[in-house]
N, C-alpha and C positions, 0 to 999 in steps of 0.2 A: 402646346407643351408647357410644362411648369417652369418657373424660374427655380433652377435647382439650387441656387444660393440660399433659398429659404427652407432648406431641408430641416426637419426636426430630428434631433438625435435622441430625444426621449419624450414620453407622454406621461403626464401625471396619471398613475393608475390606482393609487390608494384613495380611499374615501377622503382622508385628511387632506392629501395634496389637491384633490379635485375640488373639495369644498373651499379650500383656501383660495383657489383661482376664482371661484364665483364671488367670494367675499371681496377680493381685490377689485373685481369688475364692478361690484355693487358700489364700492367707494368711488371708483372713477365716474360712474353714472351720477352719483350724488354730487361730485365736483362739477359735472357738466350742468346740472340743474342750478347750482349756486352761480356758476358763470353766466347762465342764461338769465336768471332773475336779476343779477347785478346789472347786466346790460340793459334789461328791460326798464330799470329805474330811470335810465337816461334816455331810453327810446321806447316809450309805451306802445308804439306801433309794431314793435318787433314780434314776428311770428315764431313758431317753434321749429322751422325747417332746419336751422343750424343746430339746435339742440337734438333734433331727431337724427341728423347726420352724425353728430359726435357720438351719441348713444349707440347708434347702429354700428358705427366703426368699432367702438370699444367692445360691444357684445360679440360682434362677428369675430373679432381678433381672438377673444377669449375662447369662444366655442370652437374656432378653427384649431387652436392648440389642444383643446380637450378631445376633439373628434367625437365620434360616437353619437349617442342618442340626443345629446344636447344640440349638436350641429344638425342632426336629422330633423329635429323639431323646427329649427330655423329654416331649413330647406322646405319643409311642408308649409310653413307660414308664408314663405315668399311666393308660393303658388296660389295662395288665397288672397288675391289683390284687394279684397274688401276688408280684410281684417287689420291691415297694418298701414301706417303712413308710408309714402312712396320711398323715403330714404331707406327704411328697413327692407322693403321689397327689393330695391336695387342692390343693396349690400348683401342680403341673405341669398339672393338668387345666384351669387357667385358660387355657393356651395353646390349648385346643380352641376357644375363642371369641375371645379378645382378647389382643393384645400391644400395647405402646405404638406408636401410628401415626407415620408419617413426616410431616415438615412440607411445606408447599406447594412451596417452592423445589426440594426434592429430587425431587418428583413431576414438576415442569416439566422439570427437568434430564434425567430418564429419557426423557420424551417426545421432547425435542429430540435425544437421542442416537439413538433408534431410528426416529423419523419425520421428523426435521429440522423439526418444528413443535411448537408448544405445544398443550396439550389444547384450548384455546379455538379454535384454528385447525382442529381436526379435528371437534369435536362442536359442536352448537348451544348446549348447556349442559354445564358440567362442574363438579361440586362438589369443590373442592380438599380439603375435609374428608372423611376416609375414614369409611365406615359400619361397616367391620369390618376389623380388623388381626390377622393370624395369624402363623404361623412363617415362611412363605416370601414372602408378599406381602400386600397390603391391597386392599380393594375400594372403589371410588368410584362414585357415581351420576352418570350422564350422560344426555344426550338428543340424538337426531338424527332429524330429519324426523318429530317427534311420537312417536318410539319411545323408551321408557325403557330405558336400558342399564346394565349392571354392567361396570365396567372394572377388571380385576385387574392390579395393577402389582407386579412383583417387586422386592424390596429390592435396592439396589445391592450388588454384591460377593458376594451369596449363592451364585449359581451357580459362581463361580470359587473359592470358599473351602471347598467341601464336603470334599475330601480332607484339607486341613490342619486344618479344624475337627474332623473326626472323630478325628484323631490327638490333638487337644487335649482332646476330651471323654472320651477313653478312660480316663484315670486316675480321673475321677469315676465313670464307668460301672463300672469295675473295683471301686471301693470300694463302690458302691451295690448292685451286682448279685451280687458274690461269685462270678462265673463264673470258670472257668479261662481262662488266656490264649488257648488254642486256640479255645475256644468263643466267647470275645469277638471274636476275629478273624473267625470265620465270620459272626457276627452283624453286625459292623461292615461287612464286605465286601458283604453282601447289602443292608444299609441304604444304603451308598454307591451301589450300582448303581441302586436305586430312586430315590434322591434326585437323581442325575444326570439321570434321566429326568424327575423331577418339576419340575426347574428349567428344562427345555426347553419353553417355552410353545408353540412351533410344533408339537412332538410332542403336547402336551396338546390343542391345538385339533383336530388330526387324529383323535386317539383319542376325544375328546368327541363329535365328529360321528359317528364310526363306532359308538361304544357307544350313544349316544342313539338312533340309527337302529335298531340291533339290538334295543334294549330297548323300542322304541315299541309292541311287541305286548303289553306288560304292562298290567294294569288298575291304575288309580289312581296311576301314576307319571308325573311330567312332567319335562321337561328344558328348559334354556334353548336359544335359537337362537344359534349361534356365528357370528361375523363374521370370517373369516380375513383379509379385506382391511383390517380395522381392528385386526389383531393382529400381534404380532412375537415375537421370541425372548424378550422379557421383559414383554410386555403382552398381555392377552387381553380382547377385547370380546365380550360376549354380552348377550342380552336379560335384563331384570331380572325376577326371579321374586318376587312378593309373598308374604309368609308369615311364620310364626313359627318360631323355632328350638325344639328339643324342650323346653327348660326353660320358655320362654314358653308353649308349647302346653299343657304339663302344668299350668302355673299357672292355666289357664282351667278346670281340673277337667272334662276331656272325659268323655263317657259311655264305658262299657265297649265299646259297639258301635263307637264312633269309634276308640278305642284299638286294637281288633281290626282295624279296616279299615286303619289306618296300619301296624300291625305286619305284617299280611298283605302289604301292598305292599312293605315292607322285606324280608321273608322271600323273596318272589318275585324282587325285584330282585337279591338276592345269589345265590340258588340257580339262577336262570335263567342268570346269567353263569358261575357255576362249572361247571354241567353242560351248557349249550348252547354257550357261547363258549369254555370252558376258559381263561378269563382273567377276572380279577375286580377290581372297584373295591376296592383293598386299604387304604382309609383310612376305616374306618367310625366316625369320631367324630361326635358330634351336630352340630358346626359345619358339616358338609358337607351337611346336609339341612334343608329347610324344610317346614312343613306349610302348604299354601296355603289361601286363604279358602274354596275349594270342597272342602276336606278331602281333598287329594291330597298325595302325597309328592313334593316337588321335590328332585331330585338335582343339586347345583350344582357339583360338583368331580370331575373325572376325572384329576387329576394323578398319582395313584399307582395303577398297574395291575400286577397280578401274573399272569403267564402260568403255566399249569400243564402241564408236559410229561407225556406219556402214562405214562412210567415212574414218575411220582409219583402222577398222578391215579388210575390203576386200582388199585394196591395200597392206597392210602389210603382211597378211598371204598368199596372192597370190605370193608375192616375196619369202616367205620362203618355200612354200609347193607345188609349181608347177615348171615347167621348164621355167617360165617367164623370168628368168635372162638370158636365151639364146637369147631372143628377145630384142635387144638393144632399139628399139623404144618404146616398151611397158614398159620396165624397166624404161626408162627416164620419161615416162608419170606417172608411179606410184611414182617415186622419186619427181616429181613436185607436185603431189597431197599430198604427205606427207611432203612437204616443205623442203626436203633434197636438192633439187635443186631449186634455187629461181628465180623469174621472171627476175631480172636484171643481172643474171650471164652471163658472156661472153661465147662464144663458147669454149674457152680454159678451163674456170672454169667448164662448163657443162661436158666436157671430164674428167677432173680431178676428180670431185665428183662422176661421174658415175662409173669410174674405182675403186675408193676407197670404195664406198658404196657397189658395186657389190662384192668386196672381203670380206667386213665385213659381209654382209648378207649370202654369200656363207659359211663362217665359222660358223656363228651363226646357220644356218639352217641344218648343217650336221646331227644332230640327227634325223631330220624329213625325211632325204633322204633315209633311209633304214628302214626295219620293226623292227629291234632291234638295240640297241646302247649300247656300253660298256662305261659308264661314269667313269670307273676306269682308263682308259688309259690317261696318263698324256700328251701325245703328242697333243691331241685336246686342252687341257687347256693351254698348253705352247703356242700354236699357237694363241689362243684368247688373252692371256695376252700380248704376244709380239706385236700383231697388235694394241692392246689398247695403249700400251706404245708408239708405233711408231706414232700413230695419235695424242696422247696427246701432243707430242712435235712439231706438225706441226702448223704454224701460221694460215693456212687455216681453222683449226678447232677451232680457238679461238672465232669465231663469232657464234651466235645462229643459229642452223639449226635443222630442224625436228619439227613436231608439238609437243605440250606439252605432248600428251599421251605417247610418247616414254619414258618419265622419269620413270613412274611407270611400264609400260609394260616391258621395258628392265630390270628394277630392279627385277621384278617378275621372268622373265625367267632366268636371270643370277643367281639370288638367288637360284632358283630351280636347275639349272645346278651345282652350287657349293655344295649344300647339296647332290645331287646324286653322285658328285665326292668324297665327304667325305665318303659316304656309299660304294663307289667303286661298284655301282650297275649296272647290265646289265638289261635294260628294253625293253619291246615291245613298240615301239613309235607309233604304228598304231591303238591304242585302241580308242582314241577320236581325230578325224582329223578335220582340219579347214573346214568350209563350204565356198565354193567359188561360186562367181557369174558365171552363165553359160556364155560362150564366145558368144558375139553377132555376 
C-alpha cells in the first residue's frame, strides 16, 4: 500500500509548468555536482556513488511528481541494469511498483470529464484511495453488482504531454546513457510511439481482450475480465485479481516446485506471444503480474504491445534458435538485414561487429539451446552483465546500430530473464519455439 500522506493534489500539465520542473531539477543536479567536486578537492579518492545517489533521488522525485512518459523512461532504464549506475537502478525501480498517488478530487474530476458522472454514480462502491500508483495511471478498488473491480485511471495531462516530456527528458537521458545523438533519437522515437499507444486506454482494452483470449490456451496464466462499457480513453474497468506481487510472493519463501511453476507460466506467456502472435506484452516489470492464491500467474496490464514484422522476426530468431551462428556468411547476412552491420562498414569493422554480436547473441540465446534452463544460476547473468558493461565502454558502440525493433524486443526478453532469475526458476524452454523460414 502507498503512504497516503504523500498524495498529490495536482500534476503540472502545461508545457510551461512541466519544463519549469525539469529546469529546477537540472539546477539541483548542477548543485550536486558542485558539492561532489568540492568534496573531491579534500578527498581525491572520493568516488561518484554519493553523487549518483543524490542525482538519482532528485531526478526520481521530479519524475514522480510529473508522472507519465518521463517516469516511464526511468522505469524502462531501471530494467536495463547495464545502462545505469546502481543508485539509479535502485531508485528508478521504485516506479515499477509505486509513485505518489493522486488525491480524491482529481479522481472525481477525471470521471466527470469522461463519463459526466462521479465514480459513486457508476459503481456501487468506489475506494477513492488508490491501491497502486505507477507511471501512467493508478488503480482503485470498486464494486458493482457484487463483482469486485479494479479501475485504472490515467493521470491528467499524461497522454497530451508525451512528445514535449520526452524532449525535456532527453538531456538527462543523454547524460545518463552516454548514447550518440542519433542513437538517442531512434530510442526516443520508438519509446514515443509505444507511449502514445500506452496512454490510449480504449486501444488497451481492445488489445487486452484480444490478447487474453488468444493466451487463454496457456496453463497457469489468468487474466482479468475487461468491461469496455465502463471504460473510456483515460479509464479502464476490469475484474479484480487477488494475489501477491513478485516481491511479496518471494517473501513467503515459496518451494522450488512453485517457483518453477510460476516461471514456466511466465516463459510460456512471453514465448507463445512472440512466436504464435508475433506481438508481445513488452512491459515485463514485476508490477504487471500477480501470483494468485491458487498459484497461477495473473497478467494484469496489456498497455505496451510490441509487434514484430517478418523482416525482423525471421533473421533475429534464426540467429538465436538455430546453428546459423556457425555459418559466418549467413550470420553476416542476417546482421546486415538487422542493421547491426551497416553498408559503409570497412572489412575491419565487419569483422569486429561480427565477432562482438556473435558473442552477444550466443550469450543471449543460451536458454534456447537446451530443452530446460536454470535461471537461478548466477554465472549466466554475470556473463550477460559483464559483456554489457564491456561493450558499454567501447566507442564502437556509441553509434546507432540495429533496427528500432531491438529496443522493445531486447527489453522484453531481458526483462523476462531478470524476473525468472529473481524467481530462481528452472523452466522447459522448448514449449513455444520460433517459427523459422525453410532453408531455400
